[in-house]
Each structure stands twice: as structure tokens, then as C-alpha cells.
PQR file with spaces between the fields and no chain letter, atoms N, CA, C, O and H, PARSE charges and radii, in Angstrom:
ATOM       1  N    MET     1     -29.635   17.435    0.969 -0.4000 1.5000
ATOM       2  CA   MET     1     -28.558   16.678    1.581 -0.0000 2.0000
ATOM       3  C    MET     1     -28.458   16.962    3.077  0.5500 1.7000
ATOM       4  O    MET     1     -27.855   16.177    3.809 -0.5500 1.4000
ATOM       5  N    GLU     2     -29.034   18.061    3.541 -0.4000 1.5000
ATOM       6  CA   GLU     2     -28.936   18.347    4.963 -0.0000 2.0000
ATOM       7  C    GLU     2     -29.770   17.404    5.811  0.5500 1.7000
ATOM       8  O    GLU     2     -29.675   17.425    7.038 -0.5500 1.4000
ATOM       9  H    GLU     2     -29.523   18.698    2.946  0.4000 1.0000
ATOM      10  N    ASN     3     -30.590   16.574    5.170 -0.4000 1.5000
ATOM      11  CA   ASN     3     -31.401   15.593    5.891 -0.0000 2.0000
ATOM      12  C    ASN     3     -30.940   14.164    5.656  0.5500 1.7000
ATOM      13  O    ASN     3     -31.645   13.222    6.017 -0.5500 1.4000
ATOM      14  H    ASN     3     -30.667   16.556    4.173  0.4000 1.0000
ATOM      15  N    GLN     4     -29.778   13.988    5.063 -0.4000 1.5000
ATOM      16  CA   GLN     4     -29.296   12.659    4.692 -0.0000 2.0000
ATOM      17  C    GLN     4     -28.138   12.204    5.571  0.5500 1.7000
ATOM      18  O    GLN     4     -27.106   12.871    5.650 -0.5500 1.4000
ATOM      19  H    GLN     4     -29.205   14.753    4.770  0.4000 1.0000
ATOM      20  N    LYS     5     -28.315   11.084    6.218 -0.4000 1.5000
ATOM      21  CA   LYS     5     -27.206   10.422    6.891 -0.0000 2.0000
ATOM      22  C    LYS     5     -26.443    9.660    5.811  0.5500 1.7000
ATOM      23  O    LYS     5     -27.025    9.257    4.804 -0.5500 1.4000
ATOM      24  H    LYS     5     -29.153   10.542    6.154  0.4000 1.0000
ATOM      25  N    ALA     6     -25.141    9.462    6.018 -0.4000 1.5000
ATOM      26  CA   ALA     6     -24.378    8.768    4.983 -0.0000 2.0000
ATOM      27  C    ALA     6     -23.067    8.225    5.523  0.5500 1.7000
ATOM      28  O    ALA     6     -22.522    8.720    6.510 -0.5500 1.4000
ATOM      29  H    ALA     6     -24.667    9.789    6.836  0.4000 1.0000
ATOM      30  N    VAL     7     -22.585    7.207    4.859 -0.4000 1.5000
ATOM      31  CA   VAL     7     -21.211    6.730    4.984 -0.0000 2.0000
ATOM      32  C    VAL     7     -20.612    6.921    3.600  0.5500 1.7000
ATOM      33  O    VAL     7     -21.238    6.573    2.599 -0.5500 1.4000
ATOM      34  H    VAL     7     -23.027    6.805    4.057  0.4000 1.0000
ATOM      35  N    TYR     8     -19.408    7.472    3.535 -0.4000 1.5000
ATOM      36  CA   TYR     8     -18.821    7.789    2.235 -0.0000 2.0000
ATOM      37  C    TYR     8     -17.348    7.429    2.222  0.5500 1.7000
ATOM      38  O    TYR     8     -16.721    7.253    3.267 -0.5500 1.4000
ATOM      39  H    TYR     8     -18.900    7.755    4.349  0.4000 1.0000
ATOM      40  N    LEU     9     -16.817    7.325    1.029 -0.4000 1.5000
ATOM      41  CA   LEU     9     -15.415    6.978    0.814 -0.0000 2.0000
ATOM      42  C    LEU     9     -14.786    8.061   -0.049  0.5500 1.7000
ATOM      43  O    LEU     9     -15.330    8.424   -1.092 -0.5500 1.4000
ATOM      44  H    LEU     9     -17.326    7.468    0.181  0.4000 1.0000
ATOM      45  N    ILE    10     -13.640    8.579    0.386 -0.4000 1.5000
ATOM      46  CA   ILE    10     -12.874    9.500   -0.440 -0.0000 2.0000
ATOM      47  C    ILE    10     -11.496    8.875   -0.675  0.5500 1.7000
ATOM      48  O    ILE    10     -10.975    8.162    0.182 -0.5500 1.4000
ATOM      49  H    ILE    10     -13.198    8.284    1.233  0.4000 1.0000
ATOM      50  N    VAL    11     -10.914    9.149   -1.844 -0.4000 1.5000
ATOM      51  CA   VAL    11      -9.684    8.475   -2.240 -0.0000 2.0000
ATOM      52  C    VAL    11      -8.622    9.495   -2.628  0.5500 1.7000
ATOM      53  O    VAL    11      -8.897   10.443   -3.363 -0.5500 1.4000
ATOM      54  H    VAL    11     -11.337    9.728   -2.540  0.4000 1.0000
ATOM      55  N    ASP    12      -7.421    9.295   -2.134 -0.4000 1.5000
ATOM      56  CA   ASP    12      -6.262   10.091   -2.516 -0.0000 2.0000
ATOM      57  C    ASP    12      -5.819    9.594   -3.894  0.5500 1.7000
ATOM      58  O    ASP    12      -5.387    8.449   -4.032 -0.5500 1.4000
ATOM      59  H    ASP    12      -7.198    8.525   -1.537  0.4000 1.0000
ATOM      60  N    THR    13      -5.925   10.446   -4.907 -0.4000 1.5000
ATOM      61  CA   THR    13      -5.621   10.029   -6.276 -0.0000 2.0000
ATOM      62  C    THR    13      -4.134    9.786   -6.507  0.5500 1.7000
ATOM      63  O    THR    13      -3.760    9.153   -7.494 -0.5500 1.4000
ATOM      64  H    THR    13      -6.276   11.376   -4.795  0.4000 1.0000
ATOM      65  N    LYS    14      -3.283   10.279   -5.613 -0.4000 1.5000
ATOM      66  CA   LYS    14      -1.845   10.054   -5.759 -0.0000 2.0000
ATOM      67  C    LYS    14      -1.415    8.717   -5.154  0.5500 1.7000
ATOM      68  O    LYS    14      -0.670    7.958   -5.774 -0.5500 1.4000
ATOM      69  H    LYS    14      -3.587   10.793   -4.811  0.4000 1.0000
ATOM      70  N    THR    15      -1.887    8.438   -3.952 -0.4000 1.5000
ATOM      71  CA   THR    15      -1.440    7.234   -3.240 -0.0000 2.0000
ATOM      72  C    THR    15      -2.431    6.079   -3.311  0.5500 1.7000
ATOM      73  O    THR    15      -2.063    4.927   -3.083 -0.5500 1.4000
ATOM      74  H    THR    15      -2.493    9.054   -3.449  0.4000 1.0000
ATOM      75  N    GLY    16      -3.683    6.383   -3.625 -0.4000 1.5000
ATOM      76  CA   GLY    16      -4.720    5.354   -3.631 -0.0000 2.0000
ATOM      77  C    GLY    16      -5.284    5.060   -2.249  0.5500 1.7000
ATOM      78  O    GLY    16      -6.166    4.212   -2.111 -0.5500 1.4000
ATOM      79  H    GLY    16      -3.982    7.319   -3.811  0.4000 1.0000
ATOM      80  N    LYS    17      -4.782    5.758   -1.209 -0.4000 1.5000
ATOM      81  CA   LYS    17      -5.308    5.546    0.135 -0.0000 2.0000
ATOM      82  C    LYS    17      -6.773    5.945    0.186  0.5500 1.7000
ATOM      83  O    LYS    17      -7.197    6.915   -0.442 -0.5500 1.4000
ATOM      84  H    LYS    17      -4.066    6.447   -1.322  0.4000 1.0000
ATOM      85  N    LYS    18      -7.531    5.172    0.948 -0.4000 1.5000
ATOM      86  CA   LYS    18      -8.957    5.409    1.077 -0.0000 2.0000
ATOM      87  C    LYS    18      -9.293    5.866    2.488  0.5500 1.7000
ATOM      88  O    LYS    18      -8.735    5.368    3.465 -0.5500 1.4000
ATOM      89  H    LYS    18      -7.186    4.384    1.458  0.4000 1.0000
ATOM      90  N    TYR    19     -10.207    6.817    2.579 -0.4000 1.5000
ATOM      91  CA   TYR    19     -10.647    7.358    3.847 -0.0000 2.0000
ATOM      92  C    TYR    19     -12.167    7.237    3.920  0.5500 1.7000
ATOM      93  O    TYR    19     -12.880    7.718    3.039 -0.5500 1.4000
ATOM      94  H    TYR    19     -10.660    7.222    1.785  0.4000 1.0000
ATOM      95  N    VAL    20     -12.645    6.599    4.964 -0.4000 1.5000
ATOM      96  CA   VAL    20     -14.074    6.416    5.163 -0.0000 2.0000
ATOM      97  C    VAL    20     -14.556    7.460    6.156  0.5500 1.7000
ATOM      98  O    VAL    20     -13.906    7.725    7.168 -0.5500 1.4000
ATOM      99  H    VAL    20     -12.065    6.209    5.679  0.4000 1.0000
ATOM     100  N    GLY    21     -15.701    8.043    5.851 -0.4000 1.5000
ATOM     101  CA   GLY    21     -16.288    9.022    6.747 -0.0000 2.0000
ATOM     102  C    GLY    21     -17.768    8.756    6.916  0.5500 1.7000
ATOM     103  O    GLY    21     -18.354    7.939    6.206 -0.5500 1.4000
ATOM     104  H    GLY    21     -16.229    7.827    5.029  0.4000 1.0000
ATOM     105  N    SER    22     -18.361    9.453    7.860 -0.4000 1.5000
ATOM     106  CA   SER    22     -19.796    9.324    8.071 -0.0000 2.0000
ATOM     107  C    SER    22     -20.378   10.693    8.378  0.5500 1.7000
ATOM     108  O    SER    22     -19.695   11.587    8.877 -0.5500 1.4000
ATOM     109  H    SER    22     -17.885   10.117    8.437  0.4000 1.0000
ATOM     110  N    ALA    23     -21.639   10.828    8.070 -0.4000 1.5000
ATOM     111  CA   ALA    23     -22.358   12.083    8.311 -0.0000 2.0000
ATOM     112  C    ALA    23     -23.657   11.745    9.007  0.5500 1.7000
ATOM     113  O    ALA    23     -24.500   11.034    8.459 -0.5500 1.4000
ATOM     114  H    ALA    23     -22.194   10.101    7.665  0.4000 1.0000
ATOM     115  N    TYR    24     -23.818   12.259   10.220 -0.4000 1.5000
ATOM     116  CA   TYR    24     -25.032   11.964   10.976 -0.0000 2.0000
ATOM     117  C    TYR    24     -25.406   13.082   11.933  0.5500 1.7000
ATOM     118  O    TYR    24     -26.483   13.040   12.527 -0.5500 1.4000
ATOM     119  H    TYR    24     -23.133   12.837   10.664  0.4000 1.0000
ATOM     120  N    GLY    25     -24.551   14.074   12.100 -0.4000 1.5000
ATOM     121  CA   GLY    25     -24.788   15.149   13.058 -0.0000 2.0000
ATOM     122  C    GLY    25     -25.515   16.331   12.452  0.5500 1.7000
ATOM     123  O    GLY    25     -26.388   16.165   11.601 -0.5500 1.4000
ATOM     124  H    GLY    25     -23.676   14.108   11.617  0.4000 1.0000
ATOM     125  N    ASN    26     -25.157   17.513   12.889 -0.4000 1.5000
ATOM     126  CA   ASN    26     -25.788   18.743   12.390 -0.0000 2.0000
ATOM     127  C    ASN    26     -25.657   18.849   10.879  0.5500 1.7000
ATOM     128  O    ASN    26     -24.568   18.679   10.331 -0.5500 1.4000
ATOM     129  H    ASN    26     -24.448   17.648   13.581  0.4000 1.0000
ATOM     130  N    ASP    27     -26.745   19.124   10.219 -0.4000 1.5000
ATOM     131  CA   ASP    27     -26.811   19.279    8.764 -0.0000 2.0000
ATOM     132  C    ASP    27     -26.368   18.036    8.008  0.5500 1.7000
ATOM     133  O    ASP    27     -26.237   18.071    6.784 -0.5500 1.4000
ATOM     134  H    ASP    27     -27.630   19.262   10.664  0.4000 1.0000
ATOM     135  N    MET    28     -26.142   16.973    8.698 -0.4000 1.5000
ATOM     136  CA   MET    28     -25.816   15.660    8.144 -0.0000 2.0000
ATOM     137  C    MET    28     -24.821   15.730    6.988  0.5500 1.7000
ATOM     138  O    MET    28     -23.745   16.307    7.148 -0.5500 1.4000
ATOM     139  H    MET    28     -26.248   16.945    9.692  0.4000 1.0000
ATOM     140  N    LEU    29     -25.148   15.163    5.838 -0.4000 1.5000
ATOM     141  CA   LEU    29     -24.182   15.072    4.743 -0.0000 2.0000
ATOM     142  C    LEU    29     -23.775   16.443    4.216  0.5500 1.7000
ATOM     143  O    LEU    29     -22.594   16.671    3.956 -0.5500 1.4000
ATOM     144  H    LEU    29     -26.022   14.694    5.708  0.4000 1.0000
ATOM     145  N    LEU    30     -24.704   17.339    4.058 -0.4000 1.5000
ATOM     146  CA   LEU    30     -24.375   18.678    3.561 -0.0000 2.0000
ATOM     147  C    LEU    30     -23.417   19.386    4.517  0.5500 1.7000
ATOM     148  O    LEU    30     -22.445   19.997    4.074 -0.5500 1.4000
ATOM     149  H    LEU    30     -25.664   17.154    4.270  0.4000 1.0000
ATOM     150  N    GLY    31     -23.673   19.311    5.799 -0.4000 1.5000
ATOM     151  CA   GLY    31     -22.795   19.940    6.783 -0.0000 2.0000
ATOM     152  C    GLY    31     -21.405   19.345    6.780  0.5500 1.7000
ATOM     153  O    GLY    31     -20.411   20.056    6.931 -0.5500 1.4000
ATOM     154  H    GLY    31     -24.463   18.814    6.159  0.4000 1.0000
ATOM     155  N    ARG    32     -21.342   18.033    6.606 -0.4000 1.5000
ATOM     156  CA   ARG    32     -20.042   17.351    6.580 -0.0000 2.0000
ATOM     157  C    ARG    32     -19.210   17.828    5.396  0.5500 1.7000
ATOM     158  O    ARG    32     -18.026   18.128    5.544 -0.5500 1.4000
ATOM     159  H    ARG    32     -22.149   17.456    6.484  0.4000 1.0000
ATOM     160  N    TRP    33     -19.835   17.898    4.213 -0.4000 1.5000
ATOM     161  CA   TRP    33     -19.100   18.339    3.032 -0.0000 2.0000
ATOM     162  C    TRP    33     -18.735   19.809    3.117  0.5500 1.7000
ATOM     163  O    TRP    33     -17.698   20.215    2.591 -0.5500 1.4000
ATOM     164  H    TRP    33     -20.797   17.654    4.093  0.4000 1.0000
ATOM     165  N    ARG    34     -19.552   20.604    3.757 -0.4000 1.5000
ATOM     166  CA   ARG    34     -19.178   22.014    3.971 -0.0000 2.0000
ATOM     167  C    ARG    34     -17.925   22.107    4.823  0.5500 1.7000
ATOM     168  O    ARG    34     -17.083   22.976    4.596 -0.5500 1.4000
ATOM     169  H    ARG    34     -20.394   20.275    4.183  0.4000 1.0000
ATOM     170  N    ASN    35     -17.792   21.219    5.802 -0.4000 1.5000
ATOM     171  CA   ASN    35     -16.578   21.196    6.632 -0.0000 2.0000
ATOM     172  C    ASN    35     -15.353   20.844    5.797  0.5500 1.7000
ATOM     173  O    ASN    35     -14.291   21.440    5.976 -0.5500 1.4000
ATOM     174  H    ASN    35     -18.476   20.513    5.986  0.4000 1.0000
ATOM     175  N    TYR    36     -15.488   19.892    4.896 -0.4000 1.5000
ATOM     176  CA   TYR    36     -14.366   19.541    4.020 -0.0000 2.0000
ATOM     177  C    TYR    36     -13.971   20.726    3.151  0.5500 1.7000
ATOM     178  O    TYR    36     -12.781   20.981    2.963 -0.5500 1.4000
ATOM     179  H    TYR    36     -16.351   19.408    4.751  0.4000 1.0000
ATOM     180  N    ILE    37     -14.931   21.443    2.627 -0.4000 1.5000
ATOM     181  CA   ILE    37     -14.638   22.600    1.784 -0.0000 2.0000
ATOM     182  C    ILE    37     -13.926   23.685    2.576  0.5500 1.7000
ATOM     183  O    ILE    37     -13.018   24.338    2.061 -0.5500 1.4000
ATOM     184  H    ILE    37     -15.898   21.236    2.780  0.4000 1.0000
ATOM     185  N    ALA    38     -14.332   23.879    3.818 -0.4000 1.5000
ATOM     186  CA   ALA    38     -13.764   24.949    4.644 -0.0000 2.0000
ATOM     187  C    ALA    38     -12.311   24.704    5.033  0.5500 1.7000
ATOM     188  O    ALA    38     -11.501   25.631    5.014 -0.5500 1.4000
ATOM     189  H    ALA    38     -15.070   23.349    4.236  0.4000 1.0000
ATOM     190  N    ASN    39     -11.971   23.454    5.388 -0.4000 1.5000
ATOM     191  CA   ASN    39     -10.625   23.241    5.926 -0.0000 2.0000
ATOM     192  C    ASN    39      -9.862   22.085    5.286  0.5500 1.7000
ATOM     193  O    ASN    39      -8.705   21.844    5.633 -0.5500 1.4000
ATOM     194  H    ASN    39     -12.629   22.701    5.404  0.4000 1.0000
ATOM     195  N    GLY    40     -10.486   21.377    4.367 -0.4000 1.5000
ATOM     196  CA   GLY    40      -9.807   20.293    3.666 -0.0000 2.0000
ATOM     197  C    GLY    40      -9.926   18.941    4.329  0.5500 1.7000
ATOM     198  O    GLY    40      -9.975   17.926    3.635 -0.5500 1.4000
ATOM     199  H    GLY    40     -11.425   21.573    4.085  0.4000 1.0000
ATOM     200  N    HIS    41      -9.975   18.890    5.649 -0.4000 1.5000
ATOM     201  CA   HIS    41     -10.007   17.603    6.329 -0.0000 2.0000
ATOM     202  C    HIS    41     -11.368   17.271    6.941  0.5500 1.7000
ATOM     203  O    HIS    41     -11.619   16.115    7.282 -0.5500 1.4000
ATOM     204  H    HIS    41      -9.936   19.715    6.213  0.4000 1.0000
ATOM     205  N    GLY    42     -12.240   18.252    7.084 -0.4000 1.5000
ATOM     206  CA   GLY    42     -13.576   17.990    7.608 -0.0000 2.0000
ATOM     207  C    GLY    42     -13.606   17.359    8.977  0.5500 1.7000
ATOM     208  O    GLY    42     -14.622   16.793    9.380 -0.5500 1.4000
ATOM     209  H    GLY    42     -12.035   19.191    6.807  0.4000 1.0000
ATOM     210  N    GLY    43     -12.506   17.449    9.695 -0.4000 1.5000
ATOM     211  CA   GLY    43     -12.424   16.834   11.013 -0.0000 2.0000
ATOM     212  C    GLY    43     -11.905   15.402   10.983  0.5500 1.7000
ATOM     213  O    GLY    43     -11.755   14.785   12.038 -0.5500 1.4000
ATOM     214  H    GLY    43     -11.681   17.909    9.367  0.4000 1.0000
ATOM     215  N    ASN    44     -11.631   14.862    9.806 -0.4000 1.5000
ATOM     216  CA   ASN    44     -11.117   13.506    9.678 -0.0000 2.0000
ATOM     217  C    ASN    44      -9.687   13.475   10.225  0.5500 1.7000
ATOM     218  O    ASN    44      -8.794   14.121    9.678 -0.5500 1.4000
ATOM     219  H    ASN    44     -11.753   15.363    8.949  0.4000 1.0000
ATOM     220  N    LYS    45      -9.480   12.724   11.302 -0.4000 1.5000
ATOM     221  CA   LYS    45      -8.172   12.742   11.979 -0.0000 2.0000
ATOM     222  C    LYS    45      -7.034   12.250   11.095  0.5500 1.7000
ATOM     223  O    LYS    45      -5.889   12.654   11.297 -0.5500 1.4000
ATOM     224  H    LYS    45     -10.206   12.200   11.746  0.4000 1.0000
ATOM     225  N    LEU    46      -7.318   11.393   10.124 -0.4000 1.5000
ATOM     226  CA   LEU    46      -6.261   10.909    9.238 -0.0000 2.0000
ATOM     227  C    LEU    46      -5.907   11.909    8.146  0.5500 1.7000
ATOM     228  O    LEU    46      -4.812   11.852    7.585 -0.5500 1.4000
ATOM     229  H    LEU    46      -8.248   11.065    9.960  0.4000 1.0000
ATOM     230  N    LEU    47      -6.820   12.822    7.840 -0.4000 1.5000
ATOM     231  CA   LEU    47      -6.552   13.843    6.825 -0.0000 2.0000
ATOM     232  C    LEU    47      -5.946   15.118    7.420  0.5500 1.7000
ATOM     233  O    LEU    47      -5.313   15.893    6.703 -0.5500 1.4000
ATOM     234  H    LEU    47      -7.709   12.868    8.295  0.4000 1.0000
ATOM     235  N    LYS    48      -6.132   15.338    8.710 -0.4000 1.5000
ATOM     236  CA   LYS    48      -5.643   16.567    9.346 -0.0000 2.0000
ATOM     237  C    LYS    48      -4.157   16.842    9.101  0.5500 1.7000
ATOM     238  O    LYS    48      -3.797   18.000    8.887 -0.5500 1.4000
ATOM     239  H    LYS    48      -6.646   14.709    9.293  0.4000 1.0000
ATOM     240  N    PRO    49      -3.279   15.836    9.122 -0.5600 1.5000
ATOM     241  CA   PRO    49      -1.851   16.114    8.909  0.2800 2.0000
ATOM     242  C    PRO    49      -1.502   16.542    7.483  0.5500 1.7000
ATOM     243  O    PRO    49      -0.421   17.084    7.254 -0.5500 1.4000
ATOM     244  N    LEU    50      -2.398   16.307    6.521 -0.4000 1.5000
ATOM     245  CA   LEU    50      -2.095   16.641    5.132 -0.0000 2.0000
ATOM     246  C    LEU    50      -2.273   18.131    4.865  0.5500 1.7000
ATOM     247  O    LEU    50      -3.141   18.777    5.453 -0.5500 1.4000
ATOM     248  H    LEU    50      -3.277   15.867    6.707  0.4000 1.0000
ATOM     249  N    ASP    51      -1.458   18.660    3.988 -0.4000 1.5000
ATOM     250  CA   ASP    51      -1.531   20.056    3.588 -0.0000 2.0000
ATOM     251  C    ASP    51      -2.822   20.311    2.805  0.5500 1.7000
ATOM     252  O    ASP    51      -3.221   19.492    1.977 -0.5500 1.4000
ATOM     253  H    ASP    51      -0.754   18.135    3.511  0.4000 1.0000
ATOM     254  N    PHE    52      -3.469   21.440    3.068 -0.4000 1.5000
ATOM     255  CA   PHE    52      -4.732   21.779    2.417 -0.0000 2.0000
ATOM     256  C    PHE    52      -4.579   21.812    0.895  0.5500 1.7000
ATOM     257  O    PHE    52      -5.471   21.351    0.183 -0.5500 1.4000
ATOM     258  H    PHE    52      -3.145   22.105    3.741  0.4000 1.0000
ATOM     259  N    GLU    53      -3.476   22.343    0.387 -0.4000 1.5000
ATOM     260  CA   GLU    53      -3.250   22.381   -1.063 -0.0000 2.0000
ATOM     261  C    GLU    53      -3.150   20.965   -1.633  0.5500 1.7000
ATOM     262  O    GLU    53      -3.672   20.692   -2.714 -0.5500 1.4000
ATOM     263  H    GLU    53      -2.752   22.717    0.965  0.4000 1.0000
ATOM     264  N    TYR    54      -2.484   20.069   -0.912 -0.4000 1.5000
ATOM     265  CA   TYR    54      -2.392   18.675   -1.341 -0.0000 2.0000
ATOM     266  C    TYR    54      -3.789   18.074   -1.443  0.5500 1.7000
ATOM     267  O    TYR    54      -4.118   17.409   -2.425 -0.5500 1.4000
ATOM     268  H    TYR    54      -2.060   20.290   -0.034  0.4000 1.0000
ATOM     269  N    ILE    55      -4.596   18.311   -0.435 -0.4000 1.5000
ATOM     270  CA   ILE    55      -5.964   17.794   -0.422 -0.0000 2.0000
ATOM     271  C    ILE    55      -6.762   18.319   -1.595  0.5500 1.7000
ATOM     272  O    ILE    55      -7.469   17.555   -2.251 -0.5500 1.4000
ATOM     273  H    ILE    55      -4.329   18.852    0.363  0.4000 1.0000
ATOM     274  N    LYS    56      -6.662   19.619   -1.875 -0.4000 1.5000
ATOM     275  CA   LYS    56      -7.413   20.204   -2.989 -0.0000 2.0000
ATOM     276  C    LYS    56      -7.006   19.594   -4.325  0.5500 1.7000
ATOM     277  O    LYS    56      -7.841   19.448   -5.218 -0.5500 1.4000
ATOM     278  H    LYS    56      -6.087   20.240   -1.342  0.4000 1.0000
ATOM     279  N    GLU    57      -5.743   19.240   -4.468 -0.4000 1.5000
ATOM     280  CA   GLU    57      -5.249   18.694   -5.735 -0.0000 2.0000
ATOM     281  C    GLU    57      -5.513   17.193   -5.887  0.5500 1.7000
ATOM     282  O    GLU    57      -5.653   16.708   -7.010 -0.5500 1.4000
ATOM     283  H    GLU    57      -5.065   19.359   -3.743  0.4000 1.0000
ATOM     284  N    ARG    58      -5.582   16.462   -4.796 -0.4000 1.5000
ATOM     285  CA   ARG    58      -5.588   14.994   -4.859 -0.0000 2.0000
ATOM     286  C    ARG    58      -6.905   14.323   -4.485  0.5500 1.7000
ATOM     287  O    ARG    58      -7.048   13.113   -4.665 -0.5500 1.4000
ATOM     288  H    ARG    58      -5.468   16.856   -3.884  0.4000 1.0000
ATOM     289  N    PHE    59      -7.859   15.072   -3.974 -0.4000 1.5000
ATOM     290  CA   PHE    59      -9.111   14.443   -3.551 -0.0000 2.0000
ATOM     291  C    PHE    59     -10.278   14.971   -4.338  0.5500 1.7000
ATOM     292  O    PHE    59     -11.414   14.551   -4.114 -0.5500 1.4000
ATOM     293  H    PHE    59      -7.743   16.055   -3.828  0.4000 1.0000
């Protein structure tokens, strides 16, 4: 996955809101998902305001 560029969709299971992301930089898709695991938002500006516990439970 570290060699894969991607566009992906993640969904909030509580609200149904959809968030689109892309992976094209360092470590591509694998690096992007590692960022999500580390902080919950992966740098996604729309997810940053959400609480990390909320993200872990709903995404």
C-alpha cells in the first residue's frame, strides 16, 4: 500500500456524513492511513474538530 495512490471515502456511521480523502504523498495510501490511526483525523480539516474517541467509535 505504500506504493498506491488513492482516493477514498470514509463515512460517519452516526450522521451519515461522508469525507473524501486522497493519498499521493509520502508512503501514499499506507502513510495516509497511519496518520488516521495516530491522530484520528489524518490531517483532514473537516475531521480535525471531532473528538478522537468519537472518531474511533463512528468511523
